[in-house]
N, C-alpha and C positions, 0 to 999 in steps of 0.2 A: 280620386275617391268619390263615390256617389254620396251626395248630401241629401238625406231624407228629411224633407220639410212637410209638416202637417199643419194645415190652417183650419181654424174653426171660428164661426161667427155668423152673424146675419148679414144678408146682402145690404151693403151700404156704401157710401162714398169712401169710407175708411177701409172697409174690407177690399174694395176694388183697388185702392192704392197699394195696400199691402200685397195683394195678389200680383200687381204689376211688378213690384220689386222682386217678388219670388220668381216670376217668369224670367227676369234678367239674370238669375243665378243658377237655375237648374232646368234640365230638359223636361222633367216630370215632377209633380208633387201631388200630394193628396189633400183634399179639402172637403169639409162638411159645412153646409150652411143651414142655419135655423130656418125652418119653413115659416112663412108669415101666415098664421092662422087667425089673426085678429079680424073681427067682424068689420066689413066694409072697407078693408084695406086691399090694395093691389097685391098680387102674389109676389112681385119683386123677384122673379126667378133670375138668377145670375146668367148672363150670356155664356154660351159655350166657349170654352178655351181648350185648344188642343192639348196643351201641356197638363191640364188639370185632370186628375183622376178623382172624379166626384164620388162621394160616399153618402149613403143615407144615414140620417141621424134623427132620432126622436128624443129631444133633450129631456123630456119629462121622465124618461125610463132609465134607471141605473143599468139595466141589462143592455140597452141600446148603447150606452156609453162604453161598456166593456167590449161589446161587439165592434163598435166603431174603431177603437184603438187597435184591436187585433187586426181588423181589416186594413187600416192605414199602414200598419207595420208589414202585413203580408204583401200588399200591393207594391211597396217600395223596398221590401226586405229589411228596412230599418227606419226608425224615427230618430233623427238627431236633434231636431228642433220642432217643438210644438208651439205655435203662435195662436193665442186665443184673443179674439178681437171682440170687445164689447161695445156695441153701438146700438142700444135698444131703440125700438120704434117709439114714436110719440103717440099718445092717446089723449087728444084734447077734448076734455069733457069735464063738466062739474062733477064733484065727488058723488052727488046723489044720482047722477045719470050714468055712471060707469056701468057698462054691461058686465054682468057677473061672469060670463064666459071669458071676457077679455082679462078680467082680474086673474082668473085661474090660469089662462094661457101665459100671461106675463110672469106670474110666479113660477110656474112649471118650466117654461122654456127659457126665460131670461134671468132666473135666479137659481132655482134648484138645479137646472141643467148644468150650470158651470161647476157646481160642487161635485156632481156625479162625474163629470169629465175630468176635472182636476184629480180626483181620487184615482182614476184609472191610469192617467198619464204618470202621476207620481209613483204608482205601484210599478209601472213598467220601467221608468228611469231608475228607481231604487234597485230593482232586480238586476239591471244592466250596470248600475253604478256609473252611469254617464247620461248625458242628454241636457238639453236646454229648454226650460219652460219660460216662455215670454208672454206676459199678460199686458194687453194693450187696450187703452180706452181714451176717450176724449173727455177731459175734465173741464167742462164748460157749464157754468151755472146759467140758468135761464133768466131772462130779464124782460120786463114788460108784462102787460096783462095777458097777451096771448100765450107766452111761455109759461106763465104761472098756472095755466089751465092744464098743463101736462103733469098729471099726478104720478102715473105709473112708470114712465120712462126714467125720470130721475131717481126713483126708488130702486129700480133694477140696477141702475148705474152705481148707486151708493153701495149696494150689496157687493157688486164686483170690485169696487174700490176697496172695501173692507177686506174682501177675500184676498186681494193682491197684497195689501199691507200685512195681513197675517202670514201669508206664504213667504214674503220677503223677510219678515222677522225671524222665521224658522229656517231660512235658507242655509245658514252656515252649518247646520247639523245634518244636512242632506248630502248624499253623494253625487248629486246633479246640480246644475246651475238654475237658479230662478232669477228672473229679471222683470222689472216692471217698467212700463212706458206710458206716459200720459202727455197730453198736449192741451194748452189753453188757447191755441191758435185755430179758430174755426175757419173752415174753408180752405185750409192749406194742408189737405190730407197727403198730397204727393210728397211734400217736404218732410212731413212727419214720418211717412213710411220709409223714405230714404234714410232719415235719422235712425230709425229702428234697426234697419239692416246694416248700416255702418257699424252699429254697436254689436250686432250679432256676428258680423264678419270678423270682428277684432276682439273676441272674448279673452279676458285675462282673469287671473285669480281674483282681482279686485272687482270683477263684474258681478260676482255672486252676491245676491241679496240687494243689489243696487236698484234704485228707482230713478230712471232717467226721465227728466222733464224737458219737454220741447215747447218752444214758444218764443216770445220776444226776448225773454231772458232765460235761455236754455241753460240748464245745469243738471247735475245729478247729486244724489245724496246716498 
């Protein structure tokens, strides 16, 4: 049976690790990456992968989110698993020096965009009465003077964490599966991605609404 996997996130070590695990499981999958529009930042365009069916996404647009989900389903004929990967970029600047354009981009692309996309995926899975929504993020608090200067990245991550917690709390009333994944193990993205897909490969009734934590003391709740 064809397994329809859809990935969404920004280009990062975490998204690359998740994509590598996806490649090990399917011949083709769909993926949409958040474009890096921040001032002075490299574009970070993900390298081409033959198995990836790349899709355009403007996270700040609710219409783009709807079009994206429809396109992902059409390209593969089905979406069985939607894996959303939050690893927002850092903007190291004092609060008074933050570029206004970067504030708008972070809010639109890395906060609002996830709500728009989750809404469309939830609507699709609800209509099908099946599917798995996996929300993935790195739960690592910054430390030291340099990390403290990153104001916007942690704020975007906190929003995604709260969104995940809300969706998991409501998961048992939905006809599809919602799972959360977080790690406290920085720099071990490959192990975390393997952990995620082992859980996705072996979904049970108890998986619904679970938050799986990866790190030195891995457990789930």
